VORO-405761 format. One record per atom (N, C-alpha, C): residue in one letter; chain; x, y, z. Coordinates in nm, 2 decimals. Last residue first. Layout:
+------+-------+--------+--------+--------+
| vogu | lummi |      u |      v |      w |
+------+-------+--------+--------+--------+
|    A |     A |      X |      Y |      Z |
...
+------+-------+--------+--------+--------+
This chain:
+------+-------+--------+--------+--------+
| vogu | lummi |      u |      v |      w |
+------+-------+--------+--------+--------+
|    R |     A |   0.27 |   1.58 |   0.60 |
|    R |     A |   0.34 |   1.71 |   0.57 |
|    R |     A |   0.37 |   1.78 |   0.70 |
|    R |     A |   0.28 |   1.26 |   0.50 |
|    R |     A |   0.28 |   1.36 |   0.64 |
|    R |     A |   0.37 |   1.49 |   0.58 |
|    V |     A |   0.15 |   1.04 |   0.29 |
|    V |     A |   0.20 |   1.15 |   0.30 |
|    V |     A |   0.19 |   1.24 |   0.41 |
|    R |     A |   0.11 |   0.71 |   0.21 |
|    R |     A |   0.06 |   0.81 |   0.31 |
|    R |     A |   0.18 |   0.92 |   0.31 |
|    H |     A |   0.04 |   0.45 |   0.04 |
|    H |     A |   0.15 |   0.56 |   0.02 |
|    H |     A |   0.09 |   0.67 |   0.10 |
|    Q |     A |   0.03 |   0.10 |   0.09 |
|    Q |     A |  -0.03 |   0.22 |   0.13 |
|    Q |     A |   0.07 |   0.33 |   0.11 |
|    P |     A |   0.09 |  -0.11 |  -0.20 |
|    P |     A |   0.13 |  -0.08 |  -0.09 |
|    P |     A |   0.06 |   0.07 |  -0.05 |
|    R |     A |  -0.17 |  -0.31 |  -0.34 |
|    R |     A |  -0.06 |  -0.19 |  -0.38 |
|    R |     A |  -0.04 |  -0.15 |  -0.23 |
|    G |     A |  -0.36 |  -0.50 |  -0.35 |
|    G |     A |  -0.26 |  -0.51 |  -0.45 |
|    G |     A |  -0.15 |  -0.41 |  -0.44 |
|    A |     A |  -0.61 |  -0.23 |  -0.22 |
|    A |     A |  -0.59 |  -0.42 |  -0.26 |
|    A |     A |  -0.48 |  -0.41 |  -0.37 |
|    P |     A |  -0.45 |   0.00 |  -0.05 |
|    P |     A |  -0.54 |  -0.03 |  -0.13 |
|    P |     A |  -0.49 |  -0.17 |  -0.20 |
|    P |     A |  -0.38 |  -0.08 |   0.30 |
|    P |     A |  -0.30 |  -0.03 |   0.19 |
|    P |     A |  -0.44 |  -0.09 |   0.07 |
|    S |     A |  -0.51 |   0.08 |   0.57 |
|    S |     A |  -0.49 |  -0.03 |   0.50 |
|    S |     A |  -0.45 |   0.00 |   0.35 |
|    R |     A |  -0.30 |   0.34 |   0.75 |
|    R |     A |  -0.43 |   0.31 |   0.67 |
|    R |     A |  -0.41 |   0.18 |   0.62 |
|    W |     A |  -0.16 |   0.44 |   1.08 |
|    W |     A |  -0.16 |   0.37 |   0.94 |
|    W |     A |  -0.29 |   0.36 |   0.88 |
|    G |     A |  -0.25 |   0.70 |   1.28 |
|    G |     A |  -0.24 |   0.55 |   1.23 |
|    G |     A |  -0.21 |   0.55 |   1.09 |
|    Q |     A |  -0.06 |   0.97 |   1.41 |
|    Q |     A |  -0.16 |   0.92 |   1.34 |
|    Q |     A |  -0.15 |   0.75 |   1.31 |
|    P |     A |   0.08 |   1.13 |   1.60 |
|    P |     A |   0.00 |   0.99 |   1.67 |
|    P |     A |  -0.09 |   0.95 |   1.56 |
|    G |     A |   0.45 |   1.11 |   1.44 |
|    G |     A |   0.29 |   1.14 |   1.51 |
|    G |     A |   0.20 |   1.04 |   1.54 |
|    A |     A |   0.66 |   1.04 |   1.37 |
|    A |     A |   0.54 |   1.08 |   1.25 |
|    A |     A |   0.44 |   1.11 |   1.32 |
|    S |     A |   0.97 |   1.21 |   1.48 |
|    S |     A |   0.85 |   1.12 |   1.52 |
|    S |     A |   0.73 |   1.15 |   1.40 |
|    K |     A |   1.27 |   1.15 |   1.39 |
|    K |     A |   1.20 |   1.22 |   1.38 |
|    K |     A |   1.05 |   1.14 |   1.41 |
|    G |     A |   1.50 |   1.00 |   1.32 |
|    G |     A |   1.50 |   1.03 |   1.43 |
|    G |     A |   1.39 |   1.11 |   1.45 |
|    Q |     A |   1.49 |   0.92 |   1.06 |
|    Q |     A |   1.45 |   0.80 |   1.11 |
|    Q |     A |   1.43 |   0.86 |   1.27 |
|    T |     A |   1.59 |   1.11 |   0.86 |
|    T |     A |   1.48 |   1.14 |   0.93 |
|    T |     A |   1.41 |   1.06 |   1.04 |
|    S |     A |   1.81 |   1.10 |   0.74 |
|    S |     A |   1.85 |   1.08 |   0.84 |
|    S |     A |   1.71 |   1.09 |   0.95 |
|    H |     A |   1.77 |   1.32 |   0.49 |
|    H |     A |   1.80 |   1.23 |   0.49 |
|    H |     A |   1.85 |   1.20 |   0.66 |
|    G |     A |   1.48 |   1.57 |   0.55 |
|    G |     A |   1.59 |   1.54 |   0.49 |
|    G |     A |   1.63 |   1.40 |   0.52 |
|    S |     A |   1.15 |   1.66 |   0.47 |
|    S |     A |   1.23 |   1.62 |   0.54 |
|    S |     A |   1.38 |   1.55 |   0.49 |
|    H |     A |   0.94 |   1.74 |   0.32 |
|    H |     A |   1.01 |   1.85 |   0.38 |
|    H |     A |   1.11 |   1.78 |   0.49 |
|    E |     A |   0.73 |   1.46 |   0.43 |
|    E |     A |   0.77 |   1.58 |   0.31 |
|    E |     A |   0.85 |   1.69 |   0.40 |
|    I |     A |   0.74 |   1.14 |   0.44 |
|    I |     A |   0.75 |   1.25 |   0.51 |
|    I |     A |   0.79 |   1.37 |   0.44 |
|    V |     A |   0.54 |   0.85 |   0.36 |
|    V |     A |   0.64 |   0.94 |   0.28 |
|    V |     A |   0.66 |   1.08 |   0.38 |
|    L |     A |   0.52 |   0.54 |   0.44 |
|    L |     A |   0.50 |   0.66 |   0.50 |
|    L |     A |   0.59 |   0.75 |   0.43 |
|    E |     A |   0.36 |   0.24 |   0.32 |
|    E |     A |   0.48 |   0.32 |   0.29 |
|    E |     A |   0.42 |   0.49 |   0.36 |
|    S |     A |   0.27 |  -0.11 |   0.39 |
|    S |     A |   0.24 |   0.03 |   0.41 |
|    S |     A |   0.39 |   0.11 |   0.34 |
|    E |     A |   0.41 |  -0.38 |   0.31 |
|    E |     A |   0.26 |  -0.34 |   0.34 |
|    E |     A |   0.20 |  -0.20 |   0.34 |
|    V |     A |   0.61 |  -0.39 |   0.01 |
|    V |     A |   0.55 |  -0.35 |   0.14 |
|    V |     A |   0.43 |  -0.33 |   0.19 |
|    G |     A |   0.65 |  -0.45 |  -0.27 |
|    G |     A |   0.59 |  -0.54 |  -0.14 |
|    G |     A |   0.59 |  -0.54 |  -0.02 |
|    D |     A |   0.89 |  -0.24 |  -0.33 |
|    D |     A |   0.78 |  -0.31 |  -0.39 |
|    D |     A |   0.76 |  -0.44 |  -0.29 |
|    I |     A |   1.04 |   0.07 |  -0.18 |
|    I |     A |   1.06 |  -0.11 |  -0.24 |
|    I |     A |   0.91 |  -0.19 |  -0.27 |
|    H |     A |   1.23 |   0.33 |  -0.26 |
|    H |     A |   1.05 |   0.27 |  -0.24 |
|    H |     A |   1.10 |   0.14 |  -0.28 |
|    A |     A |   1.47 |   0.44 |  -0.29 |
|    A |     A |   1.43 |   0.41 |  -0.18 |
|    A |     A |   1.30 |   0.33 |  -0.16 |
|    S |     A |   1.47 |   0.51 |  -0.57 |
|    S |     A |   1.57 |   0.39 |  -0.51 |
|    S |     A |   1.49 |   0.38 |  -0.38 |
|    K |     A |   1.29 |   0.69 |  -0.60 |
|    K |     A |   1.28 |   0.57 |  -0.67 |
|    K |     A |   1.34 |   0.48 |  -0.63 |
|    Y |     A |   1.37 |   0.91 |  -0.41 |
|    Y |     A |   1.24 |   0.81 |  -0.40 |
|    Y |     A |   1.26 |   0.69 |  -0.49 |
|    E |     A |   1.72 |   0.93 |  -0.38 |
|    E |     A |   1.62 |   0.97 |  -0.46 |
|    E |     A |   1.49 |   0.85 |  -0.41 |
|    V |     A |   1.94 |   1.04 |  -0.10 |
|    V |     A |   1.87 |   0.92 |  -0.19 |
|    V |     A |   1.74 |   0.97 |  -0.24 |
|    V |     A |   1.98 |   1.31 |  -0.06 |
|    V |     A |   2.09 |   1.22 |  -0.10 |
|    V |     A |   2.06 |   1.12 |  -0.16 |
|    G |     A |   1.78 |   1.46 |  -0.04 |
|    G |     A |   1.91 |   1.54 |  -0.05 |
|    G |     A |   2.02 |   1.44 |  -0.06 |
|    D |     A |   1.57 |   1.29 |  -0.10 |
|    D |     A |   1.59 |   1.34 |   0.05 |
|    D |     A |   1.72 |   1.40 |   0.06 |
|    D |     A |   1.35 |   1.35 |  -0.38 |
|    D |     A |   1.46 |   1.27 |  -0.31 |
|    D |     A |   1.48 |   1.37 |  -0.19 |
|    R |     A |   1.11 |   1.29 |  -0.65 |
|    R |     A |   1.17 |   1.34 |  -0.53 |
|    R |     A |   1.27 |   1.26 |  -0.48 |
|    T |     A |   1.01 |   1.21 |  -0.87 |
|    T |     A |   1.09 |   1.30 |  -0.87 |
|    T |     A |   1.18 |   1.38 |  -0.78 |
|    E |     A |   0.79 |   1.05 |  -0.78 |
|    E |     A |   0.92 |   0.96 |  -0.86 |
|    E |     A |   1.02 |   1.07 |  -0.88 |
|    L |     A |   0.60 |   1.21 |  -0.66 |
|    L |     A |   0.69 |   1.13 |  -0.56 |
|    L |     A |   0.81 |   1.07 |  -0.64 |
|    P |     A |   0.58 |   1.51 |  -0.81 |
|    P |     A |   0.52 |   1.38 |  -0.81 |
|    P |     A |   0.64 |   1.31 |  -0.73 |
|    G |     A |   0.60 |   1.78 |  -0.53 |
|    G |     A |   0.60 |   1.73 |  -0.70 |
|    G |     A |   0.55 |   1.56 |  -0.67 |
|    D |     A |   0.83 |   1.91 |  -0.30 |
|    D |     A |   0.69 |   1.87 |  -0.36 |
|    D |     A |   0.70 |   1.84 |  -0.51 |
|    L |     A |   1.11 |   1.81 |  -0.16 |
|    L |     A |   1.06 |   1.89 |  -0.25 |
|    L |     A |   0.91 |   1.84 |  -0.24 |
|    L |     A |   1.24 |   1.61 |   0.02 |
|    L |     A |   1.28 |   1.74 |   0.05 |
|    L |     A |   1.15 |   1.84 |  -0.01 |
|    T |     A |   1.13 |   1.33 |   0.20 |
|    T |     A |   1.17 |   1.39 |   0.06 |
|    T |     A |   1.16 |   1.52 |   0.11 |
|    P |     A |   1.16 |   0.99 |   0.36 |
|    P |     A |   1.16 |   1.13 |   0.35 |
|    P |     A |   1.18 |   1.19 |   0.22 |
|    I |     A |   1.00 |   0.71 |   0.41 |
|    I |     A |   1.10 |   0.77 |   0.29 |
|    I |     A |   1.09 |   0.92 |   0.33 |
|    I |     A |   0.96 |   0.39 |   0.56 |
|    I |     A |   0.93 |   0.55 |   0.57 |
|    I |     A |   1.04 |   0.59 |   0.48 |
|    S |     A |   0.78 |   0.09 |   0.53 |
|    S |     A |   0.87 |   0.16 |   0.45 |
|    S |     A |   0.86 |   0.32 |   0.51 |
|    H |     A |   0.75 |  -0.22 |   0.62 |
|    H |     A |   0.70 |  -0.11 |   0.60 |
|    H |     A |   0.80 |  -0.03 |   0.57 |
|    A |     A |   0.65 |  -0.56 |   0.65 |
|    A |     A |   0.75 |  -0.49 |   0.59 |
|    A |     A |   0.70 |  -0.34 |   0.59 |
|    H |     A |   0.64 |  -0.87 |   0.81 |
|    H |     A |   0.53 |  -0.73 |   0.78 |
|    H |     A |   0.65 |  -0.65 |   0.75 |
|    T |     A |   0.71 |  -1.18 |   0.71 |
|    T |     A |   0.77 |  -1.07 |   0.73 |
|    T |     A |   0.67 |  -0.93 |   0.70 |
|    G |     A |   0.60 |  -1.38 |   0.59 |
|    G |     A |   0.55 |  -1.39 |   0.71 |
|    G |     A |   0.62 |  -1.28 |   0.78 |
|    L |     A |   0.86 |  -1.44 |   0.38 |
|    L |     A |   0.75 |  -1.48 |   0.38 |
|    L |     A |   0.72 |  -1.46 |   0.53 |
|    A |     A |   1.10 |  -1.18 |   0.30 |
|    A |     A |   1.08 |  -1.31 |   0.35 |
|    A |     A |   0.92 |  -1.32 |   0.36 |
|    I |     A |   1.12 |  -1.01 |   0.01 |
|    I |     A |   1.09 |  -0.98 |   0.14 |
|    I |     A |   1.04 |  -1.12 |   0.21 |
|    P |     A |   1.37 |  -1.11 |  -0.20 |
|    P |     A |   1.25 |  -1.07 |  -0.20 |
|    P |     A |   1.25 |  -1.04 |  -0.01 |
|    I |     A |   1.66 |  -0.96 |  -0.33 |
|    I |     A |   1.63 |  -1.04 |  -0.24 |
|    I |     A |   1.50 |  -1.01 |  -0.21 |
|    K |     A |   1.77 |  -0.78 |  -0.49 |
|    K |     A |   1.70 |  -0.89 |  -0.57 |
|    K |     A |   1.65 |  -0.97 |  -0.48 |
|    H |     A |   1.90 |  -0.58 |  -0.34 |
|    H |     A |   1.79 |  -0.55 |  -0.38 |
|    H |     A |   1.69 |  -0.63 |  -0.46 |
|    L |     A |   2.14 |  -0.70 |  -0.27 |
|    L |     A |   2.01 |  -0.69 |  -0.17 |
|    L |     A |   1.89 |  -0.66 |  -0.26 |
|    A |     A |   2.25 |  -0.68 |  -0.54 |
|    A |     A |   2.22 |  -0.80 |  -0.49 |
|    A |     A |   2.13 |  -0.80 |  -0.38 |
|    E |     A |   2.27 |  -0.40 |  -0.55 |
|    E |     A |   2.21 |  -0.44 |  -0.64 |
|    E |     A |   2.14 |  -0.59 |  -0.62 |
|    I |     A |   2.46 |  -0.38 |  -0.36 |
|    I |     A |   2.33 |  -0.28 |  -0.33 |
|    I |     A |   2.23 |  -0.37 |  -0.45 |
|    A |     A |   2.70 |  -0.47 |  -0.48 |
|    A |     A |   2.63 |  -0.53 |  -0.32 |
|    A |     A |   2.47 |  -0.48 |  -0.30 |
|    P |     A |   2.72 |  -0.34 |  -0.70 |
|    P |     A |   2.69 |  -0.46 |  -0.72 |
|    P |     A |   2.60 |  -0.54 |  -0.58 |
|    N |     A |   2.61 |  -0.05 |  -0.76 |
|    N |     A |   2.71 |  -0.08 |  -0.69 |
|    N |     A |   2.67 |  -0.24 |  -0.68 |
|    G |     A |   2.41 |   0.11 |  -0.91 |
|    G |     A |   2.48 |   0.02 |  -0.97 |
|    G |     A |   2.60 |  -0.04 |  -0.92 |
|    P |     A |   2.43 |   0.40 |  -0.74 |
|    P |     A |   2.36 |   0.33 |  -0.83 |
|    P |     A |   2.46 |   0.25 |  -0.90 |
|    S |     A |   2.64 |   0.40 |  -0.42 |
|    S |     A |   2.60 |   0.43 |  -0.55 |
|    S |     A |   2.53 |   0.36 |  -0.62 |
|    M |     A |   2.72 |   0.30 |  -0.19 |
|    M |     A |   2.60 |   0.29 |  -0.20 |
|    M |     A |   2.53 |   0.37 |  -0.33 |
+------+-------+--------+--------+--------+
C-alpha cells in the first residue's frame, strides 16, 4: 500500500460505478488544512476520493477509526458539484 504501488494506482483509476452511492470517512490526528493531515498511516490527500456523495472527516482519530461511532448527527447535502466535507470533533 505504499505510494506508487501499481495495484493501488490501478484501483485509484477505476471510477465509482454509476448508480453507486459512495461515501467516505477519513480520520485525521491533527488540526490544520485537510491537505496536510493524516491518521498516522495514510495522508488525507491519499484517502480523499473524488466523486463521493459525502465525506466525513473525524478529527483527533487515528487509523482504524471505522470501529468508532460517528454519533447521531445526520449528513448534510453536499454543495453543488462538490462532495460534503463534514468535520467531527
